[in-house]
N, C-alpha and C positions, 0 to 999 in steps of 0.2 A: 433501502438505503442507496444513496447514489455514490458511486466510486468513479472518479475521474482519473484517466491515465494520460501521461504526457510523453512526448518524444517517442523513443523506440518501443516503449511499453504499449503504445497504441497499436503498433504493428503486431505484437504478440497476441493481444486481446482481439484485435480486428475492429476496434471501434474506440471512440473517444471516451464514452461514458457507459457504465454498466450499472443497471439498477438491480439490486438484489434484496430479497426478503431475508432477513436474518432473525433468528430466534432471540427472544428477550435474554438479557445478560450475556450476549456475545461480546467477547473481547476483541480488541484490534488484532491480536495474534491469531485468534480463531478465524476472523474475517480474511486475513492474509492467507491462512491455510486453505480456506474455502476457494479463494481465487486461484491458488496454486493447483487445487484439485481440478478446477475447470480448465486451467491453462498451465500444465506442468512445467513448461519452459520458463515460467516466471520465477521458479525457485532459484535458478542460477543468477537471475537478475537482482533478486532481493536479499538472499541470504548467503553468508560465507559457508565454508565447509563445516564449521562448528554449529551452524544453525542460528548464528547471530545476524541481525539485520546489518547489511553493509553500511558503513558510516557515510558513504557518498549517496545513499538512497534516502530520499526524504518522503516520509509518509505523514501527511497532515490530516488532522481531524478538525474540521471547522476552522482551518487556517493555522492550527497550532502543530508544530513539528513534534513527532512522537517522543523524542528525548525530553521535551519540556512538558509532557502530560504528566499528571500526578502519578500514574501507574504505568507509564511508558506503554509497552505492547500489551500489558494486562489491563489497560483502561477499558471499562465497560462502555459499549456503544449504545446509542439509542436510535430508533428508526429514522429520525429526521437529521441525523449527522451526515455530513458530506466528507468523504475521505478522498484525498488527492494523493497520487503516487507519482513521484518524479524520479527518474533514473539519474545516474551520473551524466553530467553534461560537460562536454569538452568544447574547446574553441578558444578564440582570441588570438592575439599576436604575441610573438616573442620580442 
């Protein structure tokens, strides 16, 4: 499975893309937990103190943002899915 990281998350992972073999019936939540095991500092970037995904973080599966997936973080992934993770992005003018 291909996981794409954007902005500051690339610095944590050390690369733009990570290819991972995931077992059958892996959920999006389990994939994120596996990424956190490999890169522990990702936890504070993705989850709040209650373990909920930050609202300003966007995790897309094949271009669909997690809140719009049928089972949100409990969505079952398939090996050819592409997961993209975007951190909060600031900027602009006042």
